[in-house]
C-alpha positions as CSV (number, residue, x, y, z in Angstrom):
1,M,99.4,25.3,8.4
2,A,101.9,28.2,8.4
3,S,105.5,27.9,9.5
4,P,105.9,28.1,13.3
5,H,107.7,31.5,13.1
6,L,106.4,34.9,14.0
7,H,105.4,36.9,11.0
8,H,105.9,40.5,10.0
9,R,104.1,43.2,11.9
10,P,100.9,44.4,10.1
11,S,100.5,48.0,9.0
12,Q,97.7,48.6,11.4
13,L,97.3,47.4,15.0
14,P,94.6,44.9,15.7
15,R,91.5,46.5,17.3
16,L,90.8,43.4,19.4
17,I,93.0,40.7,20.9
18,A,91.2,37.6,22.0
19,T,93.0,34.8,23.9
20,D,92.2,31.6,25.6
21,L,93.8,31.2,29.0
22,D,94.6,27.6,30.1
23,G,97.2,26.0,27.9
24,T,97.5,29.2,25.8
25,A,98.2,32.4,27.7
26,L,98.7,30.8,31.1
27,R,101.6,28.6,31.9
28,S,100.9,25.0,32.7
29,D,100.9,25.7,36.4
30,G,98.0,28.1,35.9
31,T,100.1,31.3,36.4
32,I,100.4,34.4,34.2
33,S,104.1,35.2,33.7
34,P,105.3,38.8,34.2
35,R,106.2,38.9,30.5
36,T,102.6,38.0,29.5
37,A,101.0,40.4,32.0
38,A,103.2,43.2,30.5
39,A,102.2,42.2,27.0
40,F,98.5,42.4,27.9
41,A,99.0,45.8,29.5
42,A,100.7,47.0,26.2
43,V,97.6,45.9,24.3
44,E,95.3,48.1,26.4
45,Q,97.8,51.0,26.5
46,A,97.8,51.0,22.7
47,G,94.0,51.4,22.7
48,S,93.1,47.9,21.6
49,T,90.4,45.8,23.3
50,L,91.7,42.8,25.2
51,V,89.2,39.9,25.8
52,F,89.9,36.6,27.6
53,V,87.9,33.8,26.0
54,T,87.9,30.8,28.2
55,G,86.1,27.6,29.1
56,R,86.6,28.6,32.8
57,P,83.6,29.6,34.8
58,P,83.6,33.0,36.4
59,R,84.3,31.4,39.8
60,W,87.8,30.5,38.5
61,M,88.6,34.1,37.4
62,H,89.4,35.9,40.6
63,T,93.1,35.2,40.5
64,V,93.3,36.2,36.9
65,A,91.4,39.4,37.6
66,D,93.8,40.3,40.4
67,V,97.0,39.7,38.4
68,L,95.6,41.8,35.5
69,H,94.4,44.6,37.9
70,H,90.8,44.0,37.1
71,R,91.0,45.1,33.4
72,G,88.6,44.2,30.6
73,L,86.1,41.5,29.9
74,A,86.2,37.7,29.9
75,I,84.0,35.4,27.9
76,C,83.6,32.4,30.2
77,A,82.1,28.9,30.0
78,N,82.8,28.7,26.2
79,G,80.7,31.7,25.4
80,A,77.8,31.2,27.8
81,L,78.7,34.0,30.2
82,V,80.3,37.4,29.7
83,Y,82.1,38.5,32.9
84,D,83.3,42.0,33.7
85,L,86.7,41.8,35.4
86,H,86.4,45.3,36.7
87,T,83.5,44.4,39.0
88,E,83.7,40.6,38.8
89,T,80.1,40.3,37.8
90,I,78.3,38.5,35.1
91,V,76.9,40.9,32.5
92,E,75.5,38.6,29.9
93,S,74.2,35.0,30.0
94,H,73.2,32.4,27.4
95,L,71.9,29.4,29.3
96,I,70.7,25.9,28.5
97,D,67.0,25.9,29.5
98,Q,65.7,23.3,31.9
99,P,63.7,21.1,29.5
100,T,66.7,21.0,27.0
101,L,69.1,20.2,29.9
102,A,66.8,17.3,31.1
103,E,66.4,15.8,27.6
104,T,70.2,16.0,26.9
105,V,71.0,14.2,30.1
106,R,68.3,11.6,29.4
107,R,69.6,10.8,25.9
108,L,73.2,10.6,26.9
109,R,72.6,8.5,30.0
110,F,70.5,6.0,28.0
111,E,73.1,5.6,25.2
112,I,76.3,6.0,27.2
113,P,75.4,4.8,30.8
114,E,79.0,5.2,32.1
115,L,78.7,9.0,31.9
116,T,78.5,11.1,35.0
117,F,77.3,14.7,35.0
118,A,78.0,18.1,36.5
119,V,76.6,21.6,35.7
120,E,77.9,25.1,35.9
121,Y,75.2,27.5,36.9
122,E,75.5,31.3,36.8
123,G,76.4,31.3,40.5
124,G,77.8,27.9,41.4
125,F,78.6,24.3,40.5
126,A,76.9,21.0,41.3
127,H,77.8,17.4,40.4
128,E,76.6,13.9,40.8
129,S,78.4,12.0,43.6
130,A,80.1,9.7,41.1
131,F,81.5,12.6,39.0
132,R,85.2,12.7,39.5
133,L,86.2,16.3,40.3
134,G,89.2,17.9,38.8
135,S,91.9,19.5,41.0
136,W,90.3,23.0,40.6
137,D,87.1,21.9,42.3
138,A,88.1,19.2,44.7
139,D,88.4,21.5,47.7
140,R,86.3,24.5,46.6
141,I,83.6,26.2,48.6
142,G,80.3,26.1,46.8
143,V,80.9,22.8,45.0
144,T,77.9,20.7,45.8
145,S,77.1,17.0,45.3
146,V,73.4,16.5,44.4
147,R,71.1,13.8,43.0
148,A,70.4,13.9,39.2
149,P,66.8,15.4,39.5
150,T,68.2,18.3,41.4
151,L,71.2,18.7,39.0
152,I,68.9,19.3,36.0
153,S,66.1,21.2,37.8
154,R,67.1,24.7,36.6
155,P,68.9,26.3,33.6
156,C,72.7,26.2,33.5
157,A,75.6,27.8,31.6
158,K,77.4,24.5,30.9
159,L,76.6,20.8,31.2
160,L,79.6,18.6,31.8
161,A,79.7,14.8,31.0
162,L,82.7,12.7,32.1
163,H,83.5,9.2,30.8
164,P,85.9,7.0,32.8
165,S,87.9,5.6,29.9
166,M,86.9,6.8,26.4
167,G,89.2,9.1,24.5
168,P,88.0,12.7,24.4
169,D,87.8,12.9,20.6
170,E,85.8,9.7,20.3
171,L,83.5,10.8,23.1
172,Y,83.0,14.2,21.4
173,R,81.9,12.4,18.2
174,R,79.4,10.3,20.0
175,V,78.0,13.1,22.1
176,H,77.6,15.4,19.1
177,A,75.8,12.7,17.2
178,L,73.4,12.1,20.1
179,V,72.6,15.6,21.2
180,G,74.0,18.0,18.6
181,D,70.5,19.1,17.8
182,L,70.0,20.2,21.4
183,V,73.3,21.6,22.6
184,T,76.8,22.6,21.3
185,A,79.4,20.2,22.6
186,T,83.2,20.6,22.7
187,H,86.2,19.6,24.9
188,S,89.3,21.4,26.2
189,S,91.3,18.9,28.4
190,G,93.0,15.6,28.1
191,R,90.2,14.0,30.0
192,A,87.1,12.5,28.4
193,L,85.1,15.5,29.6
194,M,82.5,17.0,27.3
195,E,81.5,20.6,27.8
196,M,78.0,21.4,26.5
197,S,76.5,24.9,26.0
198,A,73.2,26.1,24.7
199,H,72.7,25.3,21.0
200,G,74.9,27.6,18.9
201,I,76.7,29.2,21.8
202,T,80.5,29.1,21.3
203,K,83.5,31.2,22.0
204,A,83.0,32.7,18.5
205,S,79.3,33.6,19.0
206,A,80.0,35.5,22.2
207,L,83.1,37.2,20.8
208,A,81.3,38.1,17.5
209,G,78.5,39.7,19.5
210,L,81.0,41.7,21.6
211,A,82.8,42.8,18.4
212,V,79.6,44.0,16.8
213,R,78.6,46.0,19.8
214,N,82.0,47.7,19.6
215,Q,81.9,48.1,15.8
216,I,84.9,45.8,15.3
217,K,85.1,43.6,12.3
218,A,86.4,40.0,12.3
219,E,89.4,41.0,10.2
220,E,90.5,43.4,12.9
221,V,90.7,40.6,15.5
222,V,93.8,38.5,16.4
223,A,92.9,35.3,18.4
224,F,95.0,32.7,20.2
225,G,94.1,29.2,21.4
226,D,95.1,25.6,21.9
227,M,92.1,23.2,22.1
228,P,89.0,22.2,20.1
229,N,86.8,24.6,22.1
230,D,88.9,27.4,20.6
231,L,88.3,26.4,17.0
232,P,85.1,28.4,16.4
233,M,86.9,31.6,17.7
234,L,90.1,30.9,15.7
235,T,88.2,30.3,12.4
236,W,86.1,33.4,13.0
237,A,89.0,35.8,13.7
238,G,90.8,37.6,11.0
239,I,94.2,36.3,12.2
240,S,94.6,33.1,14.2
241,Y,97.5,31.8,16.2
242,A,97.9,28.4,18.0
243,V,100.6,27.8,20.6
244,A,103.0,25.0,19.7
245,N,101.5,22.7,22.4
246,A,98.0,22.9,20.8
247,H,95.7,20.0,19.8
248,P,96.5,18.7,16.3
249,D,93.1,19.9,15.0
250,V,93.9,23.4,16.2
251,L,97.4,23.4,14.7
252,A,95.9,22.3,11.4
253,A,93.3,25.1,11.4
254,V,95.2,28.3,12.2
255,D,97.0,30.9,10.2
256,H,100.2,30.9,12.4
257,V,101.9,29.0,15.2
258,T,103.8,30.6,18.0
259,S,105.9,29.1,20.9
260,T,104.3,27.1,23.7
261,N,102.3,28.5,26.6
262,N,105.3,27.8,28.9
263,D,107.5,29.8,26.6
264,D,105.2,32.8,26.6
265,G,104.1,32.3,23.0
266,V,101.2,34.7,23.2
267,A,103.4,37.4,24.6
268,Q,106.0,36.9,21.9
269,V,103.4,37.8,19.2
270,L,101.9,40.7,21.2
271,E,105.4,42.1,21.6
272,L,105.9,42.0,17.9
273,L,102.5,43.6,17.2
274,Y,102.7,46.3,19.9
275,R,106.4,47.2,20.0
276,N,107.2,50.9,20.1
């Protein structure tokens, strides 16, 4: 791992900046600081492409879109959905098909019966009654409690599995061993909450597809992240940064480390890259 200091400005500007949101570009209270918003604007003013690459579903993106004046694209649900912030519409989907969804839940429930499940669809969220909702969903319109057969009755963008007590890294290892041939699992919070996408779908797969369509090479990309769901993107990008508050696996994998999310670490690097 590199020293936690900012490095010299490269001779050419990056063609694409890719950043995670929660825990990385956003402060811990979920806000975008004026400094970070200004740094994002400077990226676009310089002609580079700015992409937000997040585990968030599109339904959590409205506030971000407003603060950023509806600029750019977001890769949501760990790569399953591409969301146009200009129009706030989904423009690309990579879903877990219904038979795979049903088999994944069947295996996990048999082997780890304490798990409870929820799903992100393209246009909504449903959960089993025992699934403990996080603060973002506890009071949201469109969040529905359903029985398991209904939950797995149609394709979804992301399957969520929550364990009441297991550590997230341990749960990831077990889930990957049980259903890694069916779906791609990761995690991005301190809870034992697994996030599963269609097999092979990650932040990196969606970002690489977007880059190819825009004739951008991986070495022309700078990426920022903080949690294990960012690792595929960070290892794919030409230059990778972790914020100082990142998961140990992320800190060990990146090229550089910047300041914490609450100290506008992403903005500090962007200011260095895009200063006049």
